KOLMARDO-528379 format. One record per residue (C-alpha): residue in three letters; residue number from 1; x, y, z. Coordinates in Angstrom, 2 decimals. Example, Ala and Ser with C-alpha at 12.3 -4.5 7.8 and 13.67 -1.06 7.14 Angstrom:
{atom "ALA"; 1; {12.30; -4.50; 7.80}}
{atom "SER"; 2; {13.67; -1.06; 7.14}}
***
This chain:
{atom "MET"; 1; {-42.80; -86.16; 242.03}}
{atom "ARG"; 2; {-45.41; -83.18; 243.57}}
{atom "TYR"; 3; {-46.20; -81.29; 246.11}}
{atom "MET"; 4; {-48.04; -82.36; 249.36}}
{atom "VAL"; 5; {-51.92; -82.39; 248.81}}
{atom "ARG"; 6; {-54.52; -83.24; 250.60}}
{atom "TYR"; 7; {-57.78; -85.38; 249.13}}
{atom "ASP"; 8; {-61.03; -84.03; 248.80}}
{atom "ASP"; 9; {-62.79; -87.25; 248.29}}
{atom "GLY"; 10; {-62.80; -90.78; 247.00}}
{atom "ASP"; 11; {-61.37; -89.84; 243.52}}
{atom "PRO"; 12; {-58.21; -91.87; 243.49}}
{atom "ALA"; 13; {-54.48; -90.98; 242.57}}
{atom "PRO"; 14; {-52.99; -93.93; 240.57}}
{atom "ARG"; 15; {-49.36; -92.49; 241.90}}
{atom "ALA"; 16; {-48.05; -89.68; 243.30}}
{atom "ARG"; 17; {-45.21; -87.95; 241.09}}
{atom "ARG"; 18; {-42.36; -86.26; 243.14}}
{atom "SER"; 19; {-41.16; -82.57; 242.27}}
{atom "LEU"; 20; {-37.95; -83.31; 243.93}}
{atom "ALA"; 21; {-36.46; -79.92; 242.57}}
{atom "ARG"; 22; {-39.14; -78.25; 244.47}}
{atom "GLY"; 23; {-38.82; -80.32; 247.88}}
{atom "GLY"; 24; {-42.29; -81.50; 247.72}}
{atom "SER"; 25; {-44.42; -85.03; 247.48}}
{atom "GLY"; 26; {-47.69; -86.14; 246.30}}
{atom "ARG"; 27; {-49.49; -85.97; 243.16}}
{atom "ALA"; 28; {-53.32; -87.15; 243.37}}
{atom "ALA"; 29; {-56.49; -87.00; 241.37}}
{atom "ALA"; 30; {-58.39; -84.98; 243.85}}
{atom "CYS"; 31; {-55.84; -82.82; 245.05}}
{atom "SER"; 32; {-56.20; -79.10; 245.50}}
{atom "PRO"; 33; {-54.50; -76.78; 242.89}}
{atom "LEU"; 34; {-51.61; -74.85; 243.45}}
{atom "PRO"; 35; {-51.86; -71.38; 244.26}}
{atom "ALA"; 36; {-51.99; -68.77; 241.04}}
{atom "ASP"; 37; {-48.76; -68.15; 240.82}}
{atom "ARG"; 38; {-47.23; -71.60; 240.60}}
{atom "ASP"; 39; {-49.62; -72.34; 237.85}}
{atom "ARG"; 40; {-47.18; -71.32; 235.27}}
{atom "GLY"; 41; {-49.79; -70.02; 232.82}}
{atom "GLY"; 42; {-51.41; -73.25; 232.55}}
{atom "ALA"; 43; {-54.87; -72.28; 233.30}}
{atom "ARG"; 44; {-54.66; -69.33; 230.68}}
{atom "ALA"; 45; {-53.43; -71.80; 228.11}}
{atom "ALA"; 46; {-56.97; -73.76; 228.89}}
{atom "GLN"; 47; {-58.87; -70.26; 228.27}}
{atom "ARG"; 48; {-57.65; -70.13; 224.95}}
{atom "GLY"; 49; {-59.55; -73.14; 223.60}}
{atom "SER"; 50; {-61.55; -72.76; 220.31}}
{atom "ALA"; 51; {-65.05; -71.19; 219.90}}
{atom "ASP"; 52; {-66.11; -74.85; 218.31}}
{atom "ALA"; 53; {-64.65; -76.36; 221.60}}
{atom "GLN"; 54; {-66.50; -74.19; 224.02}}
{atom "ARG"; 55; {-70.00; -74.48; 222.23}}
{atom "SER"; 56; {-69.52; -78.11; 222.16}}
{atom "HIS"; 57; {-68.79; -78.17; 226.01}}
{atom "ALA"; 58; {-71.78; -75.59; 226.72}}
{atom "LEU"; 59; {-74.22; -77.98; 225.20}}
{atom "GLY"; 60; {-72.70; -80.88; 227.11}}
{atom "ARG"; 61; {-72.00; -82.82; 224.15}}
{atom "PRO"; 62; {-68.65; -85.12; 224.07}}
{atom "PRO"; 63; {-66.62; -85.46; 220.85}}
{atom "GLU"; 64; {-67.31; -87.66; 217.99}}
{atom "GLY"; 65; {-66.62; -90.96; 219.54}}
{atom "GLY"; 66; {-66.91; -90.14; 223.35}}
{atom "ARG"; 67; {-68.75; -91.89; 225.57}}
{atom "VAL"; 68; {-71.50; -90.38; 227.72}}
{atom "ASN"; 69; {-71.92; -91.81; 231.58}}
{atom "ARG"; 70; {-75.40; -91.54; 232.33}}
{atom "ALA"; 71; {-74.76; -92.06; 235.98}}
{atom "LEU"; 72; {-73.13; -88.70; 235.75}}
{atom "PRO"; 73; {-75.87; -85.94; 234.51}}
{atom "HIS"; 74; {-73.40; -83.03; 235.16}}
{atom "HIS"; 75; {-70.31; -84.86; 233.14}}
{atom "SER"; 76; {-69.73; -86.64; 229.87}}
{atom "VAL"; 77; {-66.91; -89.04; 229.84}}
{atom "GLY"; 78; {-65.15; -90.05; 226.41}}
{atom "HIS"; 79; {-61.90; -90.49; 224.53}}
{atom "ALA"; 80; {-59.77; -87.16; 224.59}}
{atom "ASP"; 81; {-60.73; -85.19; 221.21}}
{atom "LEU"; 82; {-56.98; -84.34; 220.24}}
{atom "PRO"; 83; {-55.25; -81.83; 219.36}}
{atom "ARG"; 84; {-58.67; -79.45; 220.57}}
{atom "GLU"; 85; {-58.49; -80.68; 224.05}}
{atom "SER"; 86; {-54.92; -80.90; 224.25}}
{atom "ALA"; 87; {-54.45; -77.49; 226.03}}
{atom "GLU"; 88; {-57.30; -78.03; 228.58}}
{atom "ILE"; 89; {-55.62; -81.52; 229.49}}
{atom "ARG"; 90; {-51.74; -79.60; 230.01}}
{atom "ALA"; 91; {-53.68; -76.70; 231.57}}
{atom "LEU"; 92; {-54.58; -79.26; 234.31}}
{atom "ALA"; 93; {-51.50; -80.98; 234.56}}
{atom "GLU"; 94; {-49.51; -77.58; 234.89}}
{atom "ALA"; 95; {-51.94; -76.51; 237.82}}
{atom "TYR"; 96; {-50.65; -79.75; 239.61}}
{atom "ASP"; 97; {-47.16; -79.13; 238.71}}
{atom "LEU"; 98; {-46.98; -82.61; 236.92}}
{atom "LEU"; 99; {-44.48; -81.32; 234.47}}
{atom "ALA"; 100; {-41.52; -79.80; 236.96}}
{atom "SER"; 101; {-38.94; -82.44; 235.89}}
{atom "TRP"; 102; {-39.60; -82.28; 232.38}}
{atom "PRO"; 103; {-38.38; -78.51; 231.68}}
{atom "ARG"; 104; {-38.09; -78.92; 227.72}}
{atom "ARG"; 105; {-40.58; -80.48; 225.09}}
{atom "PRO"; 106; {-41.42; -82.65; 224.48}}
{atom "ASP"; 107; {-42.26; -84.13; 227.78}}
{atom "TYR"; 108; {-44.15; -87.44; 229.19}}
{atom "LEU"; 109; {-47.44; -85.67; 228.38}}
{atom "ASP"; 110; {-46.85; -84.86; 224.98}}
{atom "HIS"; 111; {-45.69; -88.51; 224.51}}
{atom "LEU"; 112; {-48.78; -89.40; 226.73}}
{atom "LEU"; 113; {-50.98; -87.51; 224.36}}
{atom "ASP"; 114; {-49.37; -88.83; 221.17}}
{atom "THR"; 115; {-48.75; -92.47; 221.60}}
{atom "GLY"; 116; {-51.38; -93.08; 224.82}}
{atom "ARG"; 117; {-54.66; -93.75; 225.47}}
{atom "VAL"; 118; {-56.54; -90.76; 227.14}}
{atom "GLU"; 119; {-60.11; -90.48; 228.45}}
{atom "VAL"; 120; {-61.58; -87.02; 229.87}}
{atom "ALA"; 121; {-64.64; -85.89; 231.92}}
{atom "ARG"; 122; {-66.35; -82.80; 230.53}}
{atom "THR"; 123; {-68.79; -80.50; 231.98}}
{atom "ALA"; 124; {-70.12; -77.22; 230.44}}
{atom "ALA"; 125; {-67.06; -75.50; 231.54}}
{atom "GLY"; 126; {-64.46; -78.20; 229.70}}
{atom "VAL"; 127; {-62.38; -80.61; 230.62}}
{atom "ILE"; 128; {-62.44; -81.17; 234.48}}
{atom "GLY"; 129; {-60.35; -84.40; 234.63}}
{atom "TYR"; 130; {-58.47; -86.97; 232.44}}
{atom "GLY"; 131; {-56.72; -90.26; 232.84}}
{atom "GLY"; 132; {-54.07; -91.57; 230.75}}
{atom "VAL"; 133; {-52.17; -95.09; 229.94}}
{atom "PHE"; 134; {-49.37; -96.20; 228.15}}
{atom "VAL"; 135; {-50.21; -99.13; 226.29}}
{atom "GLY"; 136; {-47.40; -102.02; 225.53}}
{atom "PRO"; 137; {-47.37; -105.06; 223.44}}
{atom "HIS"; 138; {-47.98; -107.00; 226.54}}
{atom "GLN"; 139; {-48.77; -104.26; 229.16}}
{atom "THR"; 140; {-50.63; -101.29; 230.03}}
{atom "HIS"; 141; {-49.54; -98.53; 232.73}}
{atom "LEU"; 142; {-51.77; -96.26; 234.11}}
{atom "THR"; 143; {-50.03; -93.15; 234.74}}
{atom "ASP"; 144; {-52.26; -90.17; 235.24}}
{atom "LEU"; 145; {-55.60; -89.85; 236.71}}
{atom "PHE"; 146; {-56.71; -86.44; 237.79}}
{atom "VAL"; 147; {-59.69; -84.28; 238.78}}
{atom "ARG"; 148; {-60.04; -80.52; 239.26}}
{atom "ALA"; 149; {-60.33; -79.44; 242.59}}
{atom "GLY"; 150; {-64.18; -78.48; 242.86}}
{atom "GLU"; 151; {-65.23; -81.00; 240.76}}
{atom "THR"; 152; {-64.34; -84.00; 243.04}}
{atom "GLY"; 153; {-66.79; -86.29; 244.93}}
{atom "GLN"; 154; {-68.88; -86.46; 241.85}}
{atom "GLY"; 155; {-67.80; -90.03; 240.39}}
{atom "ALA"; 156; {-65.65; -88.41; 237.61}}
{atom "GLY"; 157; {-62.46; -90.19; 238.70}}
{atom "GLY"; 158; {-64.08; -93.58; 238.82}}
{atom "ALA"; 159; {-65.87; -92.86; 235.66}}
{atom "ILE"; 160; {-62.82; -91.92; 233.81}}
{atom "LEU"; 161; {-61.14; -95.37; 235.11}}
{atom "ALA"; 162; {-64.01; -97.16; 233.99}}
{atom "ALA"; 163; {-63.93; -95.56; 230.53}}
{atom "LEU"; 164; {-60.37; -96.64; 230.14}}
{atom "GLU"; 165; {-61.25; -100.28; 230.05}}
{atom "LEU"; 166; {-58.24; -102.09; 231.52}}
{atom "ASP"; 167; {-57.32; -105.13; 231.92}}
{atom "ARG"; 168; {-56.52; -106.36; 235.05}}
{atom "ALA"; 169; {-54.02; -108.90; 233.96}}
{atom "ARG"; 170; {-52.31; -106.45; 231.73}}
{atom "THR"; 171; {-52.11; -103.36; 234.24}}
{atom "THR"; 172; {-49.79; -101.84; 236.50}}
{atom "THR"; 173; {-49.93; -98.36; 238.23}}
{atom "PHE"; 174; {-47.82; -96.52; 241.12}}
{atom "ALA"; 175; {-50.58; -95.83; 243.50}}
{atom "SER"; 176; {-50.48; -93.10; 246.20}}
{atom "ALA"; 177; {-50.82; -93.75; 249.97}}
{atom "ASP"; 178; {-54.90; -92.72; 249.94}}
{atom "PRO"; 179; {-56.28; -95.62; 250.96}}
{atom "ARG"; 180; {-59.60; -95.00; 248.72}}
{atom "ALA"; 181; {-57.40; -94.98; 245.75}}
{atom "HIS"; 182; {-55.99; -98.68; 247.10}}
{atom "ALA"; 183; {-59.70; -99.52; 247.35}}
{atom "LEU"; 184; {-60.82; -98.59; 243.88}}
{atom "TYR"; 185; {-57.82; -100.38; 242.69}}
{atom "HIS"; 186; {-58.26; -103.40; 244.34}}
{atom "ARG"; 187; {-62.10; -103.40; 242.60}}
{atom "LEU"; 188; {-60.21; -103.46; 239.36}}
{atom "GLY"; 189; {-58.16; -106.60; 240.54}}
{atom "LEU"; 190; {-55.02; -104.95; 241.23}}
{atom "GLN"; 191; {-52.57; -105.99; 244.05}}
{atom "GLU"; 192; {-50.45; -104.44; 246.18}}
{atom "LEU"; 193; {-46.86; -106.19; 245.21}}
{atom "ASP"; 194; {-44.21; -103.69; 246.54}}
{atom "GLN"; 195; {-43.25; -100.15; 247.83}}
{atom "LEU"; 196; {-41.51; -97.64; 245.72}}
{atom "SER"; 197; {-39.53; -94.78; 247.18}}
{atom "TYR"; 198; {-38.88; -91.50; 245.35}}
{atom "LEU"; 199; {-35.73; -90.31; 246.54}}
{atom "GLY"; 200; {-33.11; -87.21; 246.33}}
{atom "ALA"; 201; {-29.62; -87.34; 246.77}}
{atom "THR"; 202; {-26.52; -84.69; 246.43}}
{atom "ALA"; 203; {-23.26; -85.82; 245.00}}
{atom "ASN"; 204; {-21.86; -86.42; 248.89}}
{atom "ASP"; 205; {-25.01; -88.95; 249.47}}
{atom "VAL"; 206; {-23.94; -90.65; 246.07}}
{atom "GLU"; 207; {-20.24; -90.86; 247.42}}
{atom "ARG"; 208; {-21.16; -92.41; 250.74}}
{atom "LEU"; 209; {-22.97; -94.96; 248.63}}
{atom "ARG"; 210; {-19.87; -95.65; 246.41}}
{atom "ARG"; 211; {-17.93; -96.10; 249.43}}
{atom "GLN"; 212; {-20.35; -99.20; 250.23}}
{atom "ILE"; 213; {-20.00; -100.95; 247.06}}
{atom "ASP"; 214; {-17.66; -103.27; 245.71}}
{atom "PRO"; 215; {-17.29; -103.38; 243.23}}
{atom "ILE"; 216; {-18.94; -100.48; 241.03}}
{atom "ALA"; 217; {-19.72; -101.44; 237.62}}
{atom "SER"; 218; {-16.94; -100.39; 235.17}}
{atom "PRO"; 219; {-17.09; -96.94; 233.13}}
{atom "ALA"; 220; {-19.96; -96.37; 231.17}}
{atom "GLU"; 221; {-20.82; -96.27; 227.41}}
{atom "ALA"; 222; {-22.83; -94.04; 225.59}}
{atom "ASP"; 223; {-24.48; -96.45; 223.47}}
{atom "THR"; 224; {-27.68; -95.82; 222.57}}
{atom "GLU"; 225; {-28.64; -98.99; 220.69}}
{atom "GLY"; 226; {-27.39; -101.04; 223.23}}
{atom "ALA"; 227; {-29.51; -99.04; 225.96}}
{atom "ILE"; 228; {-32.63; -99.65; 223.98}}
{atom "ARG"; 229; {-31.87; -103.28; 223.36}}
{atom "ARG"; 230; {-31.40; -103.93; 226.98}}
{atom "HIS"; 231; {-34.49; -101.85; 227.76}}
{atom "ARG"; 232; {-36.78; -103.87; 225.52}}
{atom "GLU"; 233; {-35.33; -107.35; 226.92}}
{atom "LEU"; 234; {-36.39; -105.98; 230.39}}
{atom "ARG"; 235; {-39.44; -103.93; 229.32}}
{atom "GLY"; 236; {-40.57; -104.70; 225.98}}
{atom "GLY"; 237; {-43.69; -105.78; 227.27}}
{atom "LEU"; 238; {-44.62; -102.12; 228.01}}
{atom "HIS"; 239; {-42.32; -100.24; 226.04}}
{atom "GLY"; 240; {-42.51; -100.26; 222.28}}
{atom "ALA"; 241; {-40.85; -98.69; 219.43}}
{atom "SER"; 242; {-42.60; -95.35; 220.23}}
{atom "THR"; 243; {-41.52; -95.04; 223.91}}
{atom "LEU"; 244; {-37.89; -96.44; 223.14}}
{atom "SER"; 245; {-37.82; -93.57; 220.65}}
{atom "PHE"; 246; {-38.72; -90.95; 223.24}}
{atom "LEU"; 247; {-36.22; -92.27; 225.67}}
{atom "ALA"; 248; {-33.72; -91.66; 222.96}}
{atom "LYS"; 249; {-34.79; -88.27; 222.33}}
{atom "THR"; 250; {-35.21; -87.04; 225.95}}
{atom "ALA"; 251; {-32.35; -88.85; 228.03}}
{atom "ARG"; 252; {-28.67; -90.12; 227.70}}
{atom "PRO"; 253; {-28.15; -93.72; 227.40}}
{atom "LEU"; 254; {-25.51; -95.68; 229.51}}
{atom "THR"; 255; {-24.73; -99.07; 229.22}}
{atom "TRP"; 256; {-22.22; -101.60; 231.40}}
{atom "PRO"; 257; {-21.58; -104.91; 230.68}}
{atom "SER"; 258; {-24.54; -106.01; 233.07}}
{atom "GLY"; 259; {-26.76; -103.32; 232.82}}
{atom "TYR"; 260; {-27.88; -99.92; 231.71}}
{atom "ALA"; 261; {-29.26; -96.41; 232.42}}
{atom "TRP"; 262; {-31.19; -93.14; 231.44}}
{atom "LEU"; 263; {-30.53; -90.20; 232.42}}
{atom "ARG"; 264; {-32.24; -86.93; 231.94}}
{atom "ILE"; 265; {-31.42; -83.47; 232.81}}
{atom "ALA"; 266; {-33.99; -81.16; 234.13}}
{atom "ARG"; 267; {-32.81; -77.81; 235.71}}
{atom "ASP"; 268; {-30.45; -78.27; 238.64}}
{atom "ARG"; 269; {-30.58; -82.28; 238.93}}
{atom "VAL"; 270; {-30.61; -85.17; 237.08}}
{atom "CYS"; 271; {-33.35; -87.77; 236.69}}
{atom "VAL"; 272; {-31.94; -90.97; 236.74}}
{atom "GLY"; 273; {-34.07; -93.93; 235.12}}
{atom "PRO"; 274; {-35.28; -96.19; 233.65}}
{atom "VAL"; 275; {-32.09; -98.48; 235.16}}
{atom "GLY"; 276; {-32.08; -101.93; 234.56}}
{atom "SER"; 277; {-29.58; -104.93; 235.04}}
{atom "ASP"; 278; {-29.01; -108.50; 234.17}}
{atom "ASP"; 279; {-30.12; -109.89; 237.50}}
{atom "ASP"; 280; {-30.38; -108.80; 241.21}}
{atom "THR"; 281; {-26.75; -109.71; 242.10}}
{atom "THR"; 282; {-25.52; -106.69; 239.78}}
{atom "ALA"; 283; {-28.34; -104.44; 240.44}}
{atom "VAL"; 284; {-26.63; -102.41; 243.17}}
{atom "SER"; 285; {-23.50; -101.93; 241.26}}
{atom "VAL"; 286; {-25.36; -100.60; 238.06}}
{atom "VAL"; 287; {-27.54; -98.22; 240.13}}
{atom "ALA"; 288; {-24.67; -96.86; 241.99}}
{atom "ALA"; 289; {-22.57; -96.50; 238.93}}
{atom "ALA"; 290; {-25.59; -94.58; 237.19}}
{atom "LEU"; 291; {-25.99; -92.38; 239.86}}
{atom "LEU"; 292; {-21.94; -91.28; 240.06}}
{atom "GLU"; 293; {-22.31; -90.71; 236.09}}
{atom "ALA"; 294; {-25.59; -88.54; 236.80}}
{atom "VAL"; 295; {-23.63; -86.07; 239.83}}
{atom "ARG"; 296; {-20.90; -85.42; 236.95}}
{atom "LEU"; 297; {-23.72; -83.79; 235.33}}
{atom "ARG"; 298; {-25.54; -81.86; 237.76}}
{atom "PRO"; 299; {-25.09; -81.73; 241.94}}
{atom "ARG"; 300; {-28.55; -83.18; 242.47}}
{atom "VAL"; 301; {-30.06; -86.26; 241.69}}
{atom "GLN"; 302; {-33.38; -88.10; 241.79}}
{atom "ILE"; 303; {-34.42; -91.82; 241.45}}
{atom "VAL"; 304; {-37.25; -94.39; 242.21}}
{atom "VAL"; 305; {-35.85; -97.43; 243.87}}
{atom "ALA"; 306; {-38.36; -100.39; 244.85}}
{atom "HIS"; 307; {-37.92; -101.45; 248.51}}
{atom "SER"; 308; {-37.51; -105.15; 247.23}}
{atom "HIS"; 309; {-34.58; -103.63; 245.20}}
{atom "PRO"; 310; {-31.14; -104.54; 246.89}}
{atom "ALA"; 311; {-29.95; -101.05; 246.34}}
{atom "HIS"; 312; {-32.67; -99.57; 248.53}}
{atom "ALA"; 313; {-31.19; -99.98; 251.85}}
{atom "LEU"; 314; {-28.11; -98.85; 250.63}}
{atom "VAL"; 315; {-29.26; -95.66; 249.56}}
{atom "VAL"; 316; {-31.05; -95.04; 252.50}}
{atom "THR"; 317; {-28.10; -95.48; 254.63}}
{atom "SER"; 318; {-26.20; -93.51; 252.62}}
{atom "GLY"; 319; {-28.37; -90.25; 253.33}}
{atom "PHE"; 320; {-30.61; -90.14; 250.45}}
{atom "THR"; 321; {-33.96; -88.24; 251.26}}
{atom "THR"; 322; {-37.18; -90.37; 250.89}}
{atom "ASN"; 323; {-39.61; -87.64; 249.53}}
{atom "ASP"; 324; {-42.73; -89.89; 249.17}}
{atom "VAL"; 325; {-43.57; -93.68; 248.74}}
{atom "ASP"; 326; {-45.88; -95.15; 246.25}}
{atom "THR"; 327; {-47.35; -98.65; 246.19}}
{atom "PHE"; 328; {-46.68; -100.68; 243.22}}
{atom "MET"; 329; {-50.04; -102.44; 242.08}}
{atom "ALA"; 330; {-50.44; -104.77; 239.47}}
{atom "GLY"; 331; {-52.58; -107.67; 238.32}}
{atom "ASP"; 332; {-49.84; -110.03; 237.65}}
{atom "ARG"; 333; {-46.27; -109.83; 239.93}}
{atom "SER"; 334; {-44.54; -110.98; 236.62}}
{atom "LEU"; 335; {-45.35; -107.95; 234.51}}
{atom "VAL"; 336; {-42.00; -106.37; 235.93}}
{atom "ASP"; 337; {-39.19; -107.02; 238.15}}
{atom "LEU"; 338; {-38.52; -104.44; 240.57}}
{atom "THR"; 339; {-35.73; -106.33; 242.41}}
{atom "ARG"; 340; {-33.48; -105.26; 238.84}}
{atom "TYR"; 341; {-35.59; -102.24; 237.68}}
{atom "CYS"; 342; {-35.66; -98.63; 238.75}}
{atom "PRO"; 343; {-38.62; -97.22; 236.91}}
{atom "ASP"; 344; {-39.15; -93.60; 235.44}}
{atom "PRO"; 345; {-41.94; -92.27; 237.38}}
{atom "ASP"; 346; {-43.78; -91.27; 234.55}}
{atom "LEU"; 347; {-43.40; -93.86; 232.27}}
{atom "GLY"; 348; {-43.37; -96.59; 234.38}}
***
């Protein structure tokens, strides 16, 4: 959900998040930073690191427990030292406008830093890249891999990925269109299994979709426990208790006899997802019902839909705008059924 970017080298982007609120696309590890007036103060936040942290970076030492990658003489790579390095990681995320659809805290980055696994690359100047994964009971989702512009082309992205020590059979990611990212994930053992469209729509687009579908799912219930139970049944391999609690705090639950959805209000639009259905025969009806509920809250919506999902062709013909397309890559096709599941672009 981000702006169009260019790639400066082979450092990969696991996925391209879209900032539909600003009409752009493309999020990447090796992307150029946004202009200073779009930084929203993130870089300034990074400059407020403690004197101790600055001295440690100046000496080139990773924090306790960190790992030094000997192949990178100017970088050290290791576990993020939290909370000391939180501001620097957030500054990097802010510089690439990764949080545009999360106007309130806690946001997905808070959740990643609190519950996920985060590795960083450091130079004497501080954190110059980070990678993050959400680790579930049976799956791991690579959600972030970013290297600061000006520090790319030196292997930092690959070193961060290696430090994450991912298990191919358990790993998923949403890969950007850059072929160099795909090559790196292929070496990790991930396969290209599906395409994911990042879609934006107006109330009129959603109404055109409604006219194509019969029947629409029955009126929704705001059933938090029901939505959690259904989501656990479909995505419990990745999303454990902490992520389910985070969803309940940051999004509105909806349930129907045949499925569920979470709606998150982001300024002038609603982010729809995750959305799940009992099977692919009810998937279109549940997606349409979720979108109809969303446009009652805000005039615009955004949703991620796999090309294998039966709703994909219908939303495109209804006038939904495709802002970008990612590739779903995983070590095992059975990790998620995208014919009946529309993911959250940040949580997986």
